PASEBA-1860 file (N, C-alpha, C; in nm, 3 decimals):
! residues 117
1> MRKIFYLK> -11.684/-4.652/-4.130/-11.762/-4.736/-4.219/-11.889/-4.779/-4.146 ~ -11.998/-4.776/-4.219/-12.127/-4.825/-4.169/-12.179/-4.919/-4.276 ~ -12.156/-5.049/-4.255/-12.183/-5.145/-4.361/-12.218/-5.281/-4.304 ~ -12.300/-5.352/-4.381/-12.332/-5.491/-4.350/-12.280/-5.577/-4.464 ~ -12.197/-5.674/-4.428/-12.148/-5.772/-4.524/-12.234/-5.897/-4.507 ~ -12.294/-5.942/-4.616/-12.387/-6.055/-4.607/-12.383/-6.134/-4.737 ~ -12.454/-6.243/-4.739/-12.466/-6.326/-4.859/-12.614/-6.330/-4.896 ~ -12.647/-6.280/-5.014/-12.785/-6.268/-5.059/-12.858/-6.402/-5.064
9> SCSTCIRI> -12.782/-6.510/-5.089/-12.844/-6.642/-5.100/-12.854/-6.714/-4.965 ~ -12.812/-6.649/-4.858/-12.815/-6.709/-4.724/-12.945/-6.670/-4.653 ~ -13.029/-6.767/-4.627/-13.159/-6.738/-4.564/-13.142/-6.681/-4.424 ~ -13.038/-6.722/-4.353/-13.013/-6.667/-4.219/-12.978/-6.519/-4.228 ~ -12.893/-6.484/-4.323/-12.857/-6.342/-4.343/-12.981/-6.259/-4.375 ~ -13.063/-6.308/-4.464/-13.183/-6.235/-4.505/-13.278/-6.217/-4.387 ~ -13.295/-6.322/-4.307/-13.381/-6.313/-4.188/-13.328/-6.207/-4.091 ~ -13.197/-6.207/-4.069/-13.137/-6.112/-3.976/-13.146/-5.969/-4.030
17> LKEWNAPE> -13.123/-5.952/-4.158/-13.136/-5.818/-4.218/-13.276/-5.762/-4.197 ~ -13.377/-5.847/-4.215/-13.515/-5.803/-4.192/-13.536/-5.764/-4.046 ~ -13.480/-5.845/-3.957/-13.494/-5.817/-3.813/-13.424/-5.687/-3.776 ~ -13.306/-5.665/-3.831/-13.231/-5.544/-3.800/-13.298/-5.419/-3.854 ~ -13.359/-5.428/-3.974/-13.422/-5.312/-4.036/-13.327/-5.191/-4.031 ~ -13.210/-5.209/-4.088/-13.103/-5.109/-4.080/-13.143/-4.978/-4.148 ~ -13.103/-4.866/-4.088/-13.131/-4.737/-4.151/-13.057/-4.724/-4.284 ~ -13.100/-4.631/-4.368/-13.039/-4.612/-4.499/-12.894/-4.569/-4.493
25> SVSLQNIK> -12.851/-4.518/-4.378/-12.712/-4.475/-4.363/-12.615/-4.593/-4.359 ~ -12.669/-4.714/-4.346/-12.587/-4.836/-4.344/-12.597/-4.902/-4.481 ~ -12.483/-4.917/-4.548/-12.486/-4.980/-4.681/-12.473/-5.131/-4.670 ~ -12.519/-5.198/-4.773/-12.515/-5.344/-4.779/-12.414/-5.387/-4.884 ~ -12.342/-5.494/-4.856/-12.250/-5.550/-4.954/-12.270/-5.701/-4.961 ~ -12.325/-5.746/-5.073/-12.340/-5.889/-5.098/-12.202/-5.942/-5.137 ~ -12.143/-6.024/-5.052/-12.004/-6.064/-5.071/-11.983/-6.160/-5.188 ~ -12.090/-6.213/-5.244/-12.075/-6.298/-5.363/-12.057/-6.213/-5.487
33> SEPLTENQ> -12.141/-6.113/-5.505/-12.133/-6.029/-5.624/-12.031/-5.916/-5.609 ~ -11.998/-5.880/-5.486/-11.900/-5.775/-5.459/-11.805/-5.828/-5.350 ~ -11.706/-5.908/-5.390/-11.617/-5.972/-5.292/-11.544/-5.871/-5.204 ~ -11.508/-5.917/-5.086/-11.431/-5.834/-4.994/-11.296/-5.799/-5.054 ~ -11.254/-5.677/-5.035/-11.122/-5.635/-5.081/-11.021/-5.659/-4.969 ~ -10.895/-5.654/-5.004/-10.792/-5.671/-4.902/-10.801/-5.560/-4.798 ~ -10.829/-5.437/-4.842/-10.843/-5.325/-4.747/-10.960/-5.349/-4.651 ~ -11.071/-5.400/-4.703/-11.186/-5.428/-4.616/-11.151/-5.537/-4.515
41> IEELKSLS> -11.085/-5.642/-4.562/-11.044/-5.751/-4.472/-10.953/-5.697/-4.362 ~ -10.861/-5.609/-4.399/-10.769/-5.549/-4.301/-10.847/-5.468/-4.197 ~ -10.943/-5.391/-4.245/-11.023/-5.309/-4.152/-11.106/-5.398/-4.059 ~ -11.167/-5.503/-4.114/-11.245/-5.595/-4.031/-11.156/-5.663/-3.928 ~ -11.034/-5.699/-3.970/-10.940/-5.762/-3.877/-10.901/-5.665/-3.765 ~ -10.878/-5.540/-3.799/-10.839/-5.443/-3.696/-10.952/-5.421/-3.595 ~ -11.077/-5.430/-3.641/-11.191/-5.415/-3.549/-11.217/-5.541/-3.467 ~ -11.196/-5.657/-3.528/-11.228/-5.783/-3.460/-11.111/-5.839/-3.380
49> GSYEALFS> -10.989/-5.798/-3.415/-10.872/-5.847/-3.343/-10.796/-5.958/-3.413 ~ -10.862/-6.028/-3.506/-10.794/-6.136/-3.578/-10.874/-6.176/-3.701 ~ -10.805/-6.239/-3.793/-10.874/-6.295/-3.909/-10.958/-6.415/-3.866 ~ -10.906/-6.487/-3.768/-10.976/-6.606/-3.719/-11.116/-6.572/-3.669 ~ -11.132/-6.456/-3.606/-11.262/-6.414/-3.554/-11.365/-6.397/-3.666 ~ -11.318/-6.374/-3.788/-11.406/-6.353/-3.903/-11.436/-6.482/-3.978 ~ -11.369/-6.588/-3.941/-11.370/-6.713/-4.015/-11.476/-6.809/-3.961 ~ -11.556/-6.863/-4.051/-11.661/-6.957/-4.011/-11.614/-7.102/-4.025
57> RRSTLYKT> -11.616/-7.171/-3.914/-11.582/-7.313/-3.916/-11.704/-7.399/-3.953 ~ -11.814/-7.334/-3.978/-11.935/-7.407/-4.017/-11.955/-7.408/-4.169 ~ -11.866/-7.341/-4.241/-11.881/-7.334/-4.387/-11.854/-7.470/-4.451 ~ -11.917/-7.492/-4.562/-11.898/-7.615/-4.638/-11.752/-7.630/-4.681 ~ -11.692/-7.520/-4.723/-11.554/-7.523/-4.769/-11.459/-7.570/-4.658 ~ -11.485/-7.524/-4.537/-11.402/-7.565/-4.422/-11.402/-7.716/-4.408 ~ -11.519/-7.774/-4.424/-11.533/-7.920/-4.412/-11.477/-7.991/-4.536 ~ -11.507/-7.938/-4.655/-11.462/-8.000/-4.780/-11.310/-8.006/-4.790
65> LNLKEKNL> -11.243/-7.899/-4.752/-11.097/-7.894/-4.759/-11.030/-7.956/-4.637 ~ -11.114/-8.008/-4.545/-11.064/-8.071/-4.424/-10.970/-7.978/-4.346 ~ -11.009/-7.851/-4.336/-10.926/-7.753/-4.268/-10.916/-7.777/-4.119 ~ -11.010/-7.852/-4.064/-11.008/-7.884/-3.922/-10.879/-7.958/-3.885 ~ -10.830/-8.036/-3.980/-10.710/-8.116/-3.956/-10.581/-8.035/-3.970 ~ -10.593/-7.912/-4.020/-10.474/-7.829/-4.043/-10.459/-7.727/-3.930 ~ -10.337/-7.690/-3.904/-10.309/-7.589/-3.803/-10.302/-7.453/-3.875 ~ -10.417/-7.388/-3.888/-10.426/-7.265/-3.965/-10.363/-7.148/-3.890
73> TETDYKYY> -10.292/-7.063/-3.965/-10.233/-6.942/-3.910/-10.319/-6.823/-3.951 ~ -10.287/-6.706/-3.898/-10.359/-6.584/-3.938/-10.344/-6.560/-4.088 ~ -10.228/-6.591/-4.143/-10.205/-6.577/-4.287/-10.299/-6.668/-4.365 ~ -10.318/-6.790/-4.315/-10.411/-6.885/-4.380/-10.554/-6.832/-4.375 ~ -10.595/-6.785/-4.258/-10.731/-6.731/-4.244/-10.752/-6.616/-4.343 ~ -10.655/-6.527/-4.351/-10.666/-6.413/-4.443/-10.678/-6.463/-4.587 ~ -10.596/-6.557/-4.625/-10.600/-6.613/-4.760/-10.740/-6.667/-4.792 ~ -10.794/-6.749/-4.703/-10.925/-6.809/-4.729/-11.035/-6.703/-4.730
81> LLDHYTVL> -11.026/-6.604/-4.644/-11.127/-6.497/-4.643/-11.126/-6.418/-4.774 ~ -11.008/-6.395/-4.828/-10.998/-6.322/-4.955/-11.035/-6.407/-5.075 ~ -11.006/-6.536/-5.067/-11.024/-6.623/-5.182/-11.159/-6.694/-5.187 ~ -11.224/-6.712/-5.074/-11.348/-6.790/-5.067/-11.450/-6.715/-4.980 ~ -11.540/-6.643/-5.045/-11.637/-6.561/-4.971/-11.720/-6.642/-4.871 ~ -11.737/-6.770/-4.895/-11.825/-6.851/-4.809/-11.770/-6.874/-4.669 ~ -11.642/-6.848/-4.647/-11.585/-6.873/-4.514/-11.601/-6.754/-4.419 ~ -11.655/-6.644/-4.467/-11.679/-6.531/-4.378/-11.795/-6.564/-4.285
89> KRPVLVLD> -11.775/-6.546/-4.157/-11.882/-6.566/-4.059/-11.982/-6.452/-4.081 ~ -12.105/-6.487/-4.116/-12.202/-6.387/-4.160/-12.323/-6.379/-4.070 ~ -12.391/-6.263/-4.077/-12.350/-6.137/-4.138/-12.247/-6.065/-4.051 ~ -12.181/-5.967/-4.110/-12.088/-5.881/-4.036/-12.141/-5.739/-4.047 ~ -12.162/-5.678/-3.933/-12.207/-5.540/-3.927/-12.094/-5.454/-3.871 ~ -12.061/-5.348/-3.943/-11.962/-5.253/-3.895/-12.032/-5.119/-3.877 ~ -12.026/-5.069/-3.755/-12.080/-4.936/-3.725/-11.965/-4.853/-3.668 ~ -11.902/-4.777/-3.756/-11.788/-4.694/-3.719/-11.677/-4.779/-3.656
97> DKIFIGNQ> -11.661/-4.775/-3.524/-11.553/-4.850/-3.460/-11.602/-4.977/-3.390 ~ -11.726/-5.017/-3.416/-11.781/-5.139/-3.357/-11.804/-5.243/-3.466 ~ -11.787/-5.370/-3.429/-11.811/-5.477/-3.524/-11.893/-5.586/-3.457 ~ -11.987/-5.641/-3.532/-12.072/-5.750/-3.486/-12.061/-5.861/-3.590 ~ -12.017/-5.978/-3.545/-11.985/-6.086/-3.638/-12.072/-6.208/-3.610 ~ -12.139/-6.256/-3.713/-12.209/-6.383/-3.703/-12.355/-6.372/-3.667 ~ -12.416/-6.490/-3.649/-12.561/-6.496/-3.631/-12.603/-6.551/-3.495 ~ -12.511/-6.547/-3.398/-12.551/-6.589/-3.264/-12.656/-6.492/-3.210
105> KEVVAEAK> -12.751/-6.545/-3.138/-12.864/-6.468/-3.089/-12.822/-6.340/-3.017 ~ -12.721/-6.352/-2.929/-12.675/-6.236/-2.850/-12.613/-6.130/-2.941 ~ -12.534/-6.174/-3.038/-12.469/-6.081/-3.130/-12.573/-6.008/-3.214 ~ -12.671/-6.080/-3.264/-12.778/-6.021/-3.346/-12.855/-5.917/-3.264 ~ -12.885/-5.949/-3.140/-12.959/-5.857/-3.052/-12.876/-5.731/-3.022 ~ -12.748/-5.748/-2.993/-12.660/-5.634/-2.966/-12.649/-5.544/-3.089 ~ -12.636/-5.606/-3.206/-12.624/-5.531/-3.330/-12.751/-5.452/-3.357 ~ -12.866/-5.514/-3.336/-12.994/-5.447/-3.358/-13.005/-5.325/-3.268
113> KALHE> -12.967/-5.342/-3.143/-12.972/-5.230/-3.047/-12.878/-5.118/-3.093 ~ -12.757/-5.153/-3.136/-12.660/-5.053/-3.180/-12.707/-4.980/-3.306 ~ -12.775/-5.051/-3.394/-12.824/-4.991/-3.518/-12.929/-4.882/-3.490 ~ -13.003/-4.898/-3.382/-13.116/-4.808/-3.357/-13.094/-4.716/-3.238 ~ -12.969/-4.700/-3.198/-12.939/-4.606/-3.088/-12.930/-4.465/-3.140
END
């Protein structure tokens, strides 16, 4: 798979997409209009090592549902990722067997380099 999972209404995602300038061989998936499937979540988990790695603790939903106070399991993370697109740490870039998750400066730079190798 060569794909970027992002949120079209997220200004950070849009800024990073422009910076990456991904080749046409990489498809885009706006997770609001085209939600993640269970198969996609499974594949992302296998590349990242856990559902937790894909989960954003900075999302509004995380704070609204007071999830910080709960002891979340991998099953919980999977449930929220499938049910609430906003909890995905964005953007997520998958290049074959590599995955880049989130908007940390180092991750964005590594992903950009990998996209243009």
